[in-house]
N, C-alpha and C positions, 0 to 999 in steps of 0.2 A: 372840282375836278368829277366830272361823268366815268363812274368805270362800267357802265354799260356798254356792252360790242354788242351793234346792233348788226355789222355782218357778219359774226359769230352764232350769235341767234338765229339769224334768217338761216344760215348754213343749218346749224343745229335740226329746226326744224324741217327744212326741206331733206335733209337725211332720215327724219323718223317717219316722214310720211312716204317715202320709198321703200326703209325696212318694213314698215305696215303691209304692205302687201309683196314679201318675199314668195317668189315663183315655189308650188309645190314637188320641187324636182329632189329635196335632198337638203340637208341642213345648210344654212345660211356661215362661210370662211372670210374672218376679215384678214387682210391682207394687213403686215405689221407697218411702221409709216417709214420705215427704212428701206420695204421691198415694196409699197405701191408703183405698178407700171403707167405708161405713159400708154394710150391706148388711143385707138379710131373707132369710131363703130359708126359706116357713113362717113356724113359729113360732121360727123360730132367728132372732137378732141377733145380728151381728158383722162382722166385717172381710173383705174381700178379698185377701188376701193375694197368690193367685199364678192363674191362667187359663188351660187351651188355648183351643183354638179352640169347643167347646160346652159346658165347665165351669170353676167357678170352686172355688177352695180356701178354705174360709170358716174363720176361727179365732172362736171364742168361749171364754166362760165359764158352768160351770153357777153352778146356784143355791149349791154349795157351794165353789166358786174355782176347780173343775178346768177345767184346757185342755182344749179338744177340736181338733179341725183335722179336716175331711171333705170331697170333693168331692161336689157337687150341679150339675146338669143348668143350663146358662145360664137355658132359658126359665122355671126358679124364682127366682131370682136379683133380685131388685131392689132398687137405691138406695133408699138412707132419706136 
């Protein structure tokens, strides 16, 4: 049995890439797993997994199931 989780690895690598460019406006704070809110930033619907003072790190999957993580300015992020 293969225990390699390709989807989990892809997700981890996408998050590591996004976290390597944390906006320089304060320390990054992660939401605990039970507090992760569903959010919208423009046309992106996802989950806010971390934040700084003026930005939020949003996780979402596209129509092909590929994971994405990106920083968005706080004024664009709305809770759903």
